[in-house]
C-alpha positions as CSV (number, residue, x, y, z in Angstrom):
1,X,-0.2,-18.0,-14.1
2,X,2.9,-16.6,-15.0
3,X,3.2,-12.9,-15.5
4,X,5.1,-11.2,-18.6
5,X,8.0,-8.6,-18.1
6,X,5.2,-5.9,-18.9
7,X,3.0,-6.9,-16.7
8,X,5.3,-6.8,-13.8
9,X,6.4,-3.0,-14.3
10,X,6.3,-1.8,-11.1
11,X,3.8,1.1,-9.8
12,X,5.0,3.9,-8.3
13,X,3.7,6.8,-5.9
14,X,5.4,9.1,-4.1
15,X,4.3,12.3,-1.6
16,X,6.3,14.7,0.1
17,X,5.3,15.2,3.6
18,X,5.9,18.5,5.7
19,X,7.0,16.6,8.7
20,X,10.4,15.2,9.8
21,X,11.4,11.4,8.5
22,X,11.5,10.4,12.2
23,X,7.6,11.3,12.7
24,X,6.6,9.6,9.3
25,X,8.6,6.6,10.5
26,X,7.2,6.6,13.8
27,X,3.6,6.1,11.7
28,X,4.4,3.9,9.5
29,X,6.4,1.2,11.8
30,X,3.7,1.6,14.7
31,X,1.6,-1.9,14.7
32,X,-1.5,-1.6,13.2
33,X,-1.0,1.9,11.7
34,X,-3.0,1.0,8.6
35,X,-6.0,1.1,10.6
36,X,-5.7,5.2,11.3
37,X,-4.0,6.5,7.9
38,X,-5.4,4.0,5.3
39,X,-8.4,5.3,3.9
40,X,-9.8,1.8,2.3
41,X,-8.6,0.0,5.5
42,X,-11.5,-1.2,8.1
43,X,-8.9,-2.8,10.4
44,X,-5.1,-3.8,10.4
45,X,-4.8,-6.7,12.8
46,X,-1.1,-7.7,14.0
47,X,0.4,-11.3,14.1
48,X,4.0,-10.7,14.7
49,X,5.5,-6.9,14.7
50,X,7.9,-5.4,14.3
51,X,10.7,-6.4,12.1
52,X,11.7,-8.4,9.0
53,X,9.2,-11.3,9.7
54,X,6.3,-9.2,10.5
55,X,2.8,-10.4,9.7
56,X,-0.2,-8.6,9.3
57,X,-3.3,-8.3,8.0
58,X,-5.6,-5.8,5.8
59,X,-9.3,-6.0,6.2
60,X,-11.2,-3.6,3.8
61,X,-14.4,-2.1,3.8
62,X,-15.5,-4.4,1.3
63,X,-14.7,-7.3,3.1
64,X,-11.9,-8.1,1.3
65,X,-9.0,-9.1,3.5
66,X,-5.1,-9.4,2.2
67,X,-2.3,-11.1,4.2
68,X,0.9,-8.5,4.5
69,X,4.7,-10.4,5.1
70,X,7.5,-8.6,5.5
71,X,10.9,-9.7,4.2
72,X,12.9,-7.0,4.7
73,X,13.1,-4.1,8.2
74,X,15.2,-1.1,7.4
75,X,14.8,0.6,10.5
76,X,14.0,4.7,9.8
77,X,14.1,4.2,5.9
78,X,11.3,1.3,5.0
79,X,10.5,-2.4,4.7
80,X,9.6,-4.7,2.0
81,X,6.8,-7.1,1.6
82,X,4.8,-9.8,0.0
83,X,0.9,-9.0,-0.4
84,X,-1.8,-11.9,-1.0
85,X,-5.1,-12.7,-0.4
86,X,-5.1,-16.2,-1.7
87,X,-1.9,-18.1,-0.1
88,X,0.5,-17.0,-3.1
89,X,2.2,-13.6,-3.7
90,X,-0.1,-11.2,-5.7
91,X,2.1,-8.2,-5.4
92,X,5.5,-7.0,-3.8
93,X,5.5,-3.4,-1.7
94,X,8.0,-1.3,-0.8
95,X,7.9,1.2,1.3
96,X,10.7,3.4,1.5
97,X,11.2,7.2,3.5
98,X,13.9,9.7,2.9
99,X,14.9,13.0,4.1
100,X,13.6,15.7,1.9
101,X,14.9,19.0,2.8
102,X,12.6,20.4,5.9
103,X,10.5,17.1,5.2
104,X,10.4,13.6,4.0
105,X,9.2,11.9,1.0
106,X,7.6,8.5,1.4
107,X,7.5,6.1,-1.8
108,X,5.8,3.1,-2.4
109,X,6.6,0.6,-5.2
110,X,4.2,-2.1,-6.2
111,X,5.3,-4.8,-8.2
112,X,2.2,-6.8,-9.7
113,X,2.5,-10.6,-9.6
114,X,-0.7,-11.3,-11.1
115,X,-2.7,-10.9,-14.8
116,X,-5.8,-9.6,-14.9
117,X,-8.3,-12.2,-16.0
118,X,-10.0,-12.6,-19.4
119,X,-8.7,-13.8,-22.6
120,X,-4.9,-13.6,-22.8
121,X,-5.2,-11.2,-26.1
122,X,-7.1,-8.5,-23.7
123,X,-4.7,-8.8,-21.0
124,X,-2.0,-6.1,-21.8
125,X,-4.8,-3.8,-22.6
126,X,-7.0,-4.3,-19.3
127,X,-3.3,-3.8,-17.5
128,X,-2.5,-1.1,-19.2
129,X,-6.1,0.7,-19.1
130,X,-7.4,-0.6,-15.5
131,X,-5.0,-2.3,-13.4
132,X,-2.3,0.2,-13.6
133,X,-4.5,3.4,-12.9
134,X,-6.3,1.9,-10.5
135,X,-3.7,0.2,-8.7
136,X,-1.7,3.7,-8.8
137,X,-4.9,5.6,-7.8
138,X,-4.9,3.1,-4.5
139,X,-1.5,3.6,-3.7
140,X,-2.0,7.6,-3.6
141,X,-4.7,7.3,-1.3
142,X,-2.8,5.6,1.0
143,X,0.3,8.0,0.9
144,X,-2.3,11.0,1.0
145,X,-3.6,9.2,4.3
146,X,-0.1,8.9,5.6
147,X,0.4,12.4,5.4
148,X,-3.0,13.3,6.8
149,X,-2.3,11.1,10.2
150,X,1.2,12.7,10.2
151,X,1.0,16.0,10.1
152,X,-3.2,16.6,11.8
153,X,-2.4,13.6,14.4
154,X,-6.0,12.5,13.1
155,X,-7.2,9.4,11.9
156,X,-8.5,9.1,8.6
157,X,-11.7,8.6,7.7
158,X,-13.4,6.3,5.3
159,X,-12.8,7.1,1.7
160,X,-11.8,10.5,2.8
161,X,-9.8,10.9,-0.5
162,X,-12.7,9.3,-2.7
163,X,-14.2,5.4,-2.9
164,X,-12.2,2.9,-5.0
165,X,-14.5,0.1,-6.5
166,X,-12.0,-2.7,-6.0
167,X,-11.6,-2.1,-2.0
168,X,-13.8,0.6,-0.4
169,X,-16.9,1.4,-2.6
170,X,-19.5,4.4,-1.9
171,X,-21.3,3.8,1.2
């Protein structure tokens, strides 16, 4: 199924973190780190780590599992990866870290490679009104979780910043 240019616009989320970029990098470059900073993640088993050929899985609290295959690894600055739960890429994701004053800025950019289901005429509206806002909410929760882990040294709890019906509904 092909996506239109409109459907593939990147979804961005960014968060300023009151910590040195090296401290943020230490968290987001550790194997299995999502289990400690992702509020919808139940487990983050690692197959290969670190580097451009890294592979791991994200097991969500609702039982869904996605595979992450890294395509680029930029020491201290971020990485790029493809995510999938069906064998083909569902999205491209880029994590970027930059110094910002006395802290750091972490940016997540998700480029969808899927279309919502349903009739073709409704897909653009579903994408605009449902998929994009829900994915932006997801990315913001992940960033808040990274910030929490970096600044408190404590792991996040399930749904710490609110539940997400696609990945971790209220228990």
